[in-house]
Every structure is written in C-alpha cells, then in structure tokens.
Wavefront OBJ file of the C-alpha trace (Angstrom):
o trace
v -119.017 -113.812 -3.697
v -119.028 -116.052 -6.734
v -121.546 -118.785 -7.337
v -122.441 -121.396 -9.918
v -126.127 -120.476 -9.920
v -126.135 -119.353 -13.556
v -124.481 -122.620 -14.639
v -126.936 -124.718 -12.599
v -129.877 -122.766 -13.990
v -128.730 -123.178 -17.585
v -128.125 -126.917 -17.144
v -131.720 -127.287 -15.946
v -133.105 -124.837 -18.527
v -134.559 -122.565 -15.840
v -135.140 -118.859 -16.231
v -134.115 -116.453 -13.492
v -137.818 -115.848 -12.901
v -138.518 -119.573 -12.429
v -135.680 -119.978 -9.947
v -136.694 -116.829 -8.091
v -140.260 -118.080 -7.774
v -139.082 -121.488 -6.550
v -136.938 -120.001 -3.763
v -139.198 -117.102 -2.821
v -137.276 -114.113 -4.105
v -137.251 -111.801 -7.119
v -135.653 -112.177 -10.533
v -133.615 -109.056 -9.789
v -132.132 -110.708 -6.703
v -131.139 -113.798 -8.694
v -129.570 -111.555 -11.350
v -127.622 -109.627 -8.706
v -126.350 -112.824 -7.070
v -125.289 -114.271 -10.424
v -123.239 -111.190 -11.354
v -121.742 -110.838 -7.866
v -123.416 -107.542 -6.950
v -125.364 -109.061 -4.063
v -124.494 -111.669 -1.462
v -127.360 -113.996 -0.648
v -128.489 -114.181 2.946
v -127.881 -117.494 4.657
v -131.560 -118.536 4.433
v -131.691 -117.649 0.722
v -128.373 -119.390 0.028
v -129.746 -122.486 1.756
v -132.969 -122.380 -0.297
v -131.036 -122.042 -3.564
v -128.615 -124.850 -2.698
v -131.443 -127.092 -1.471
v -133.418 -126.427 -4.653
v -130.512 -127.798 -6.698
v -129.894 -130.677 -4.262
v -126.482 -129.326 -3.273
v -124.789 -127.878 -0.203
v -124.251 -124.148 0.189
v -120.506 -124.706 -0.214
v -121.048 -126.448 -3.548
v -123.042 -123.504 -4.922
v -121.238 -120.514 -3.402
v -117.499 -119.750 -3.371
v -116.548 -118.417 0.058
v -112.822 -117.998 -0.660
v -113.181 -114.191 -0.942
v -114.688 -114.068 2.538
v -112.072 -116.340 4.081
v -109.247 -114.075 2.884
v -110.725 -111.012 4.590
v -111.166 -112.655 8.007
l 1 2 3 4 5 6 7 8 9 10 11 12 13 14 15 16 17 18 19 20 21 22 23 24 25 26 27 28 29 30 31 32 33 34 35 36 37 38 39 40 41 42 43 44 45 46 47 48 49 50 51 52 53 54 55 56 57 58 59 60 61 62 63 64 65 66 67 68 69
C-alpha cells in the first residue's frame, strides 16, 4: 500500500523518529510503511492521519487493495 507519509514528514521537517514517537510506534515501522514493506494497522493508520490533520484515505492509497477484492 502506498502512502504520502514521507512527503508529509518532509514538508513538516519531521524525522522518522519524531513521527514514530508522536504516533506511538518505532522508526523502523515508519520506514517500512514509507517504502511499502509494511501495511499499517487501522489504529496506526488513524493515528498517523490524525497527526497530520488528514483522513486515512488522504494519507494511504487503497487502490491496490480494491483491485484484489
């Protein structure tokens, strides 16, 4: 699943560590989500989107999931 987390982070000059701390996860998890190796759980996706003041759909691209249903 693709996301715009890296772009949002860079715009706000946040490190992966800072974002991870803010949403209660690890830097490694943020890295994995940004490169598409890990899909965030719904609670984590909500926390990330809420942190940036956006909806989950604005942060994460679900088109890959919709095609496989």
